[in-house]
N, C-alpha and C positions, 0 to 999 in steps of 0.2 A: 683283882684290880679292875672289876667290871665298871662300866660307864653307862649312865642313863641321862638322856635329854628328855625333858618333859615340858609341855606347854599346858597350862591350866587356864580355864575360863569358868565362870559360874556355871555349874551343872555339867561340865565336860572336861576331858583331858585327852591329850595325844602324847605318845611317847615313842622314843627309839632307845632300845636297850642293847648293849653289847656284852656278851658273856665271855669272861676269861676263866679258864679252868685248865687243869692238867689234862692234856690229851689222852693220857693213859688211864684216866679215871672213867669208868663206864657210865654212860648216860643215854637218855632217850629224848628224841625231839618231841615237839608238841603232841600231846595225846591225853586221853582220859584214863590215866594210869592208876587212879585211886577210886574205882567205882563203888566199893563198899563203904569206905570211911568218908570219902568226899565225893558223893555222886554229882555228876554234872560238871565237875571241875576239870579243866584242862591245864596242862603245864609242861614244863621241861623237867624231866625227872633225873635225879642222881640215883643210879642203881645201887651204889654201895650203901647209902643210908636210907634210900627209899623216899627221900624228900624232894623238894622242888626248888629250883632257882627262881623261876617265875611261875605264877599260878593265876588263873582267871576263873571266876565263877560267873558265867553269863547271866544266870538267873538273878543273882543278887547285885550284879553290875559292880563287882569288886575285883580289883587286880592288886597283886603284890609282887615286888621284886626284891631279892636279897643280894646285898653287896657286903663283902667282908670289910672289916675295920680292925685296926690294930688295937691290942689290949694295952691298958696302962698298968694292969696288975696281972701277975702270972697266975694261970689256972692250970692245976695239975691235969695231965692228959686223962687220968682215970676218973676225973670228976666232970669232964666236959661233955655236955650233951650235944647232939648234932643240931646244927642250925637249920637243917633241911625242913624241919616241921614248921618253921616260922611263916613262910609264904602261904602254905596250905591252911594253917590255923587262922591266919589273917583273913583270907577270903571267906572263911567259915564264920567270921565275926568275932574271933578270939585273938586279940592282939597281945603281945608280950607285956608283962607287968612285973614290978618289983625288981628283983636281982636274978635274972636267968643264969643258970649254970652253963653258960656258953661262952665261946670266944666272941670277940667284938663283931658287931654288924651294924649296917644301916639297912633298915627295912622300909622301903617305899610303899606306902599304902595309897591306893587310888580308888575313888568312888565318885558318883555324881554329887555327893554331899561335900566333897573336898578331898584334898590330898595332904599327906604329911609324911615326914621321915621320923622313924623311931630309931635312935642311935644308942647303942650299948658299947661301952669301952672297957667293960670289966669292973667298973666302979660305979657308974651312974647310968640310968636310962633317961634319955632326953627326948622331947618331942619338938620338932620344927615344922610349923605349917608351911605348905608350899603355896605361896600367894599367887594370884593371877599373873601370868606372864610366862616367860621361858626360863628354865633353870637347868642346871647340870649337877650331878652328884657322882662321886666315885668312892674312894676309900676314906674320905674325910668328910667335912661338913658340906652342907648344901651350898653350892656356888662358891666353894672354897678358893680364894684367889691364890693360895699357895700350891694348889694342884695344877701342874703345868698344862695339862690338856684342857682344863676348865679355863684357865687364864688365856690360853691361845684361841679357843674355839667358841666359848660362850657368846661373845659379841656377834660372831658370824651366825650361829644358830638363832640367836634372838632376832637378828635382822632378816631371817629367811622364813618363808612360809613352810610349815611342816611338810607339805607335799614335796618340797625340794630338799628335805633333810638327807635322803639317801644319796643324792648327788653330792651334797656337802660331805657326807661321810666318806664317799669315794675320794673326794679331794683331800681329806685328812690322811688318807692312806698313801698319799705321795711321800709322806714322811717315812723314814726307816722305822720298822715296827719296834725297835728298841729305843727310839727317841722318846723322851719322857712326855712330849706333847702328843704322841700318837694315841689314837683311840682304838684302832685295830692294832693290837699290841703283841709284842714278844717280851714277857716279863722275866725271862730266864737271865738276862743280863743284869737285872736288878735283884737277883737272888731268889726269885720265885719260879716254880716249875709250871707256870701258867701262860697260856697264849689265848688270843681271841678265837673262839670256836664258832660263834654265830652272832647274828643280830636279829632282834625281834621288833616289830612295830605293833602298836596297839592303840585302840580308841575306846574310851569309856564315856558314856553319857546316859541321859535319861532313857534312851531307846535301847540300851544294851551295852555289851562289852565284847569287842572282837580283838583277836590277836593273830599274827602270822609270824613265821620265822624263816630265816635263810641260813643254812649251815655253810660255812666257808669250806671250800674244797681243800685248802691248805691252811691249817691253823696259823694264825698270826699274819695272814696275808689276804689282801682283797682279791676276789675272784676276777 
């Protein structure tokens, strides 16, 4: 149940991304973890599958973030491929096509040429352009009004300068982490073993792509 806030303008984008994951699943913070297959790419690595939650290629000025999405059709566990390759392949210029043998996902792709969300629910792969302006995405559609945290906070993010987004993120953390409006979250009460582990900020433009991250000292809670 990760969350991304993004502002796009012609030729550039800025974003704030919060990662939710099982704290018991091993991972690595930002680094060049794939020097042979994806030289120059930096990202946040999932050790178990070897893939990435977020990946950036500064040379190509591409960024991608992976968010899980519910399936509408059951996929047998022995047929499901890891979604961890999606962000890495995306920044290498290879987006998912057709009917991937994966559980559902939202893949946010960002470049100076534009941004889009590729959504797979197990039945169809859809593309949603991210138009200029401020948007949010989580486990459902872009700017989904049925997602409580988007309904609660999108107007506030849209009214704020991106330089003030971290202060606003801190304000959202005044909610209990199991409140469905929370962005820094504890999803265990909703039946998922995931909590917010970190947030990342990034900028993508004609001059390049940069990213930084901050690991929360206590999962699911603001420092």
